[in-house]
C-alpha positions as protocol buffer text, in pm:
chain_id: "A"
residue {
  index: 1
  type: UNK
  ca { x: 8310 y: 13442 z: 8311 }
}
residue {
  index: 2
  type: UNK
  ca { x: 8319 y: 13087 z: 8444 }
}
residue {
  index: 3
  type: UNK
  ca { x: 8443 y: 12806 z: 8224 }
}
residue {
  index: 4
  type: UNK
  ca { x: 8215 y: 12549 z: 8070 }
}
residue {
  index: 5
  type: UNK
  ca { x: 8289 y: 12177 z: 8094 }
}
residue {
  index: 6
  type: UNK
  ca { x: 8484 y: 12176 z: 7768 }
}
residue {
  index: 7
  type: UNK
  ca { x: 8749 y: 12412 z: 7909 }
}
residue {
  index: 8
  type: UNK
  ca { x: 8915 y: 12129 z: 8100 }
}
residue {
  index: 9
  type: UNK
  ca { x: 8963 y: 11800 z: 7925 }
}
residue {
  index: 10
  type: UNK
  ca { x: 9147 y: 11498 z: 8059 }
}
residue {
  index: 11
  type: UNK
  ca { x: 9519 y: 11558 z: 8045 }
}
residue {
  index: 12
  type: UNK
  ca { x: 9485 y: 11936 z: 8088 }
}
residue {
  index: 13
  type: UNK
  ca { x: 9757 y: 12094 z: 8303 }
}
residue {
  index: 14
  type: UNK
  ca { x: 9653 y: 12352 z: 8561 }
}
residue {
  index: 15
  type: UNK
  ca { x: 9815 y: 12539 z: 8846 }
}
residue {
  index: 16
  type: UNK
  ca { x: 9642 y: 12539 z: 9182 }
}
residue {
  index: 17
  type: UNK
  ca { x: 9726 y: 12781 z: 9458 }
}
residue {
  index: 18
  type: UNK
  ca { x: 9759 y: 12572 z: 9773 }
}
residue {
  index: 19
  type: UNK
  ca { x: 9867 y: 12738 z: 10098 }
}
residue {
  index: 20
  type: UNK
  ca { x: 10002 y: 13035 z: 9904 }
}
residue {
  index: 21
  type: UNK
  ca { x: 10213 y: 12819 z: 9670 }
}
residue {
  index: 22
  type: UNK
  ca { x: 10139 y: 12742 z: 9304 }
}
residue {
  index: 23
  type: UNK
  ca { x: 10132 y: 12369 z: 9235 }
}
residue {
  index: 24
  type: UNK
  ca { x: 10117 y: 12232 z: 8880 }
}
residue {
  index: 25
  type: UNK
  ca { x: 9870 y: 11946 z: 8844 }
}
residue {
  index: 26
  type: UNK
  ca { x: 9712 y: 11747 z: 8565 }
}
residue {
  index: 27
  type: UNK
  ca { x: 9346 y: 11658 z: 8530 }
}
residue {
  index: 28
  type: UNK
  ca { x: 9363 y: 11279 z: 8546 }
}
residue {
  index: 29
  type: UNK
  ca { x: 8997 y: 11186 z: 8602 }
}
residue {
  index: 30
  type: UNK
  ca { x: 8652 y: 11341 z: 8577 }
}
residue {
  index: 31
  type: UNK
  ca { x: 8319 y: 11186 z: 8666 }
}
residue {
  index: 32
  type: UNK
  ca { x: 8083 y: 11108 z: 8376 }
}
residue {
  index: 33
  type: UNK
  ca { x: 7871 y: 11417 z: 8443 }
}
residue {
  index: 34
  type: UNK
  ca { x: 8174 y: 11643 z: 8506 }
}
residue {
  index: 35
  type: UNK
  ca { x: 8074 y: 11703 z: 8868 }
}
residue {
  index: 36
  type: UNK
  ca { x: 8390 y: 11567 z: 9034 }
}
residue {
  index: 37
  type: UNK
  ca { x: 8752 y: 11610 z: 8922 }
}
residue {
  index: 38
  type: UNK
  ca { x: 9084 y: 11454 z: 9024 }
}
residue {
  index: 39
  type: UNK
  ca { x: 9411 y: 11637 z: 8968 }
}
residue {
  index: 40
  type: UNK
  ca { x: 9753 y: 11473 z: 9009 }
}
residue {
  index: 41
  type: UNK
  ca { x: 10095 y: 11637 z: 9050 }
}
residue {
  index: 42
  type: UNK
  ca { x: 10412 y: 11507 z: 8889 }
}
residue {
  index: 43
  type: UNK
  ca { x: 10506 y: 11368 z: 9229 }
}
residue {
  index: 44
  type: UNK
  ca { x: 10184 y: 11168 z: 9258 }
}
residue {
  index: 45
  type: UNK
  ca { x: 9994 y: 11386 z: 9506 }
}
residue {
  index: 46
  type: UNK
  ca { x: 9625 y: 11418 z: 9427 }
}
residue {
  index: 47
  type: UNK
  ca { x: 9363 y: 11685 z: 9477 }
}
residue {
  index: 48
  type: UNK
  ca { x: 8995 y: 11618 z: 9417 }
}
residue {
  index: 49
  type: UNK
  ca { x: 8726 y: 11881 z: 9387 }
}
residue {
  index: 50
  type: UNK
  ca { x: 8369 y: 11932 z: 9282 }
}
residue {
  index: 51
  type: UNK
  ca { x: 8273 y: 12135 z: 8978 }
}
residue {
  index: 52
  type: UNK
  ca { x: 8152 y: 12410 z: 9212 }
}
residue {
  index: 53
  type: UNK
  ca { x: 8490 y: 12421 z: 9389 }
}
residue {
  index: 54
  type: UNK
  ca { x: 8673 y: 12423 z: 9056 }
}
residue {
  index: 55
  type: UNK
  ca { x: 8460 y: 12710 z: 8928 }
}
residue {
  index: 56
  type: UNK
  ca { x: 8513 y: 12911 z: 9250 }
}
residue {
  index: 57
  type: UNK
  ca { x: 8890 y: 12859 z: 9235 }
}
residue {
  index: 58
  type: UNK
  ca { x: 8897 y: 12968 z: 8871 }
}
residue {
  index: 59
  type: UNK
  ca { x: 8681 y: 13273 z: 8944 }
}
residue {
  index: 60
  type: UNK
  ca { x: 8912 y: 13383 z: 9227 }
}
residue {
  index: 61
  type: UNK
  ca { x: 9229 y: 13318 z: 9027 }
}
residue {
  index: 62
  type: UNK
  ca { x: 9343 y: 13028 z: 9245 }
}
residue {
  index: 63
  type: UNK
  ca { x: 9323 y: 12780 z: 8959 }
}
residue {
  index: 64
  type: UNK
  ca { x: 9461 y: 12866 z: 8618 }
}
residue {
  index: 65
  type: UNK
  ca { x: 9486 y: 12660 z: 8301 }
}
residue {
  index: 66
  type: UNK
  ca { x: 9843 y: 12606 z: 8181 }
}
residue {
  index: 67
  type: UNK
  ca { x: 9770 y: 12375 z: 7888 }
}
residue {
  index: 68
  type: UNK
  ca { x: 9424 y: 12263 z: 7786 }
}
residue {
  index: 69
  type: UNK
  ca { x: 9550 y: 11947 z: 7619 }
}
residue {
  index: 70
  type: UNK
  ca { x: 9782 y: 11669 z: 7713 }
}
residue {
  index: 71
  type: UNK
  ca { x: 10110 y: 11753 z: 7537 }
}
residue {
  index: 72
  type: UNK
  ca { x: 10269 y: 11413 z: 7600 }
}
residue {
  index: 73
  type: UNK
  ca { x: 9967 y: 11223 z: 7466 }
}
residue {
  index: 74
  type: UNK
  ca { x: 9966 y: 11443 z: 7156 }
}
residue {
  index: 75
  type: UNK
  ca { x: 10335 y: 11379 z: 7096 }
}
residue {
  index: 76
  type: UNK
  ca { x: 10297 y: 11004 z: 7148 }
}
residue {
  index: 77
  type: UNK
  ca { x: 10000 y: 10993 z: 6910 }
}
residue {
  index: 78
  type: UNK
  ca { x: 10204 y: 11175 z: 6644 }
}
residue {
  index: 79
  type: UNK
  ca { x: 10491 y: 10925 z: 6682 }
}
residue {
  index: 80
  type: UNK
  ca { x: 10253 y: 10629 z: 6664 }
}
residue {
  index: 81
  type: UNK
  ca { x: 10084 y: 10768 z: 6351 }
}
residue {
  index: 82
  type: UNK
  ca { x: 10421 y: 10824 z: 6182 }
}
residue {
  index: 83
  type: UNK
  ca { x: 10534 y: 10470 z: 6272 }
}
residue {
  index: 84
  type: UNK
  ca { x: 10213 y: 10328 z: 6128 }
}
residue {
  index: 85
  type: UNK
  ca { x: 10257 y: 10527 z: 5805 }
}
residue {
  index: 86
  type: UNK
  ca { x: 10618 y: 10403 z: 5780 }
}
residue {
  index: 87
  type: UNK
  ca { x: 10517 y: 10040 z: 5834 }
}
residue {
  index: 88
  type: UNK
  ca { x: 10251 y: 10061 z: 5562 }
}
residue {
  index: 89
  type: UNK
  ca { x: 10501 y: 10213 z: 5318 }
}
residue {
  index: 90
  type: UNK
  ca { x: 10764 y: 9944 z: 5382 }
}
residue {
  index: 91
  type: UNK
  ca { x: 10779 y: 9659 z: 5131 }
}
residue {
  index: 92
  type: UNK
  ca { x: 10935 y: 9324 z: 5202 }
}
């Protein structure tokens, strides 16, 4: 079964098999109609692909989802929310 567009959201981490090696990348951009995707490695290398290419890679097991949400963004949002709660509760 091929994924639908909601399976990969911005910030999702995936592994791509490139020249026989698994490379961990993050989905950093997607076109408005989800027809073109840009993945970026921790080192800054990029890989772009069409939705058709992405679906083929997933179907053949050459692209696999590691985390479907951005862990760092989630952690930063939690810290910001806690800081905001603390600032509201502080009296001067």
